[in-house]
N, C-alpha and C positions, 0 to 999 in steps of 0.2 A: 840184792836186785833179782827180782823175778823176773823169770824167764817165758815169754806169751809164747804158746806152741799154738801152728794155726793149722788147722785141716786142710789145705793145701792138697791138692793130687800132686802127685810125681812131679807127673809132666810141667805140671805147673813151677816147682821146685825147681827143676831143670833150666824151664824157660827165665825165671828169675836169675839166676845164676848166670848164663847166656847173657842176657841183656846187661850185665854191669860187663862183659867183653865186650861190648858193639861201642862204637868209635868211629866215625865218618876218619878220622885220621890212620887208624889202627888195621889191620889186617882183616879184622871182622867188622862187617857192615850191614849185618840184617841175620835176624832169626827167622828160619825156618822152619817148615816140619817135615819130618818122613812120615809117610802113609802110605800103606800098599797091602799085598794081600798078608806077611809076614810079619808084619810092624802096625799099630795103632797110630800110634802116634809120640814119636822122635822129636824133638826139639833139637836141631842144627846150627850152626852157626856158615853163614855162606861169605864168602872174600866179596862177593859182588852183589848189587842189589839189583834185584827182580821184582818186578809190578806183576808178573805173570805165575803162575804155577808151570811147571814142567815134571813130567815123572821121572822118581814117585815125590820129589819136592812141592809144598804147596806153602804158597807165601800167607794165605790169608789164615790170621792165629784162630784158634776153635774159641767157643766162646767158655767164658772164666770157670761157669759153674758146671762144665761137664766134669764127670770124675773120669771118663775111658773115651777120650774123642776118636772116632775114626773117621777119616775120610772119604765118603759115599760116591765113586765115582760117577753114577748114576745120575744122581741128582746134584753131583756138583757141590756137596756143602758136608760140612762135618754132622756126624751123628754121634750121640753117646753109646757106647754098649754097656755101659754098667748096668744089671740087673737089678739093684735094687733103685735107680734112679727111673728106669724102664719102667717096673712097677708100679711107681707113684704116676709116672705120668699115664700110664693104662689107667689106674685109679681116678685120677683128673679125666680122662676121656670118657668113662664109665659115669660119672657124674654126668656130666655135660650130655651124653648120651640120654639118662636118663631125666635131667630137668629137658631137653630139647622132648623127649616124650610128653612128658608133663604140660608141655606148653602146647605140641599137639593136640593133646588130649582138651584143653580150655578153650583152643580155637575151635576144634570144632563142635564145644559145647553152645560157645557163641552163636557159630554159625546154624546151628538147628535152632536158636534161640531167635535168633534173625529171621530168617524162612518161617517159622511157626509168627512172626509179630508181622511178618510181611504176607502171610497168607491171610491172616486175620483182616488184615488192614483192606485185602482185596476184595474181602467178604462184604465187612462194610464199605466198601465203595460201592461194588455192585447193588447194594442196596438202596443205597442214596442215588445212585443212578436213577435206578426202578421210579424211584419216589419223585425225583425233579422230572423224570419224563412222563411219569402220571400226572403231575401238578401242573407240566407244563404246557402238554397235549390238549388241543380244542377239541371241545367237549359235543356233542350232536345236544339240542336241545330238548329237553324231556317235558313234557307236558301232559298235564292232567288233567285240561278239556277234551274230554270227548266228543266236543262239539266242531274240532276243528276239521273242516275237510279239503284243508291245501290250498288255499287259496282263491274259494270260491264266495268269500265274502266282501260286502260291499262296502268301498271305505272311503 
């Protein structure tokens, strides 16, 4: 018989053990977590079920993928204090920033092309308006007859 080994964090092993002891009919009714300045995340059994946190007990379970969870009182959320996980998240953030910079450069390039195109359209439109204006404006008659004396002809 082969025994499976899991890479669960220590706190997760304790939670699994404590969850097996929780029973509404027994003394233990809930698993909660102690998290303060000296303890990051220590699962504990409570004899009374609580819906809200009370110092230093947190009733919200940390995300299962956190290696070293710690409750951050400032933002009221669990954070992972594990260095390797922090490094991988930092790498993800750096990749996201690089992606955003690349997208920004592309948007700026596209905007420049659009401005150039609009400028070209505006110039062609100005030329077209001049042509339309000259084609539709009333013209003074041009005569090549030098004998015209301005209306003294007898009709």
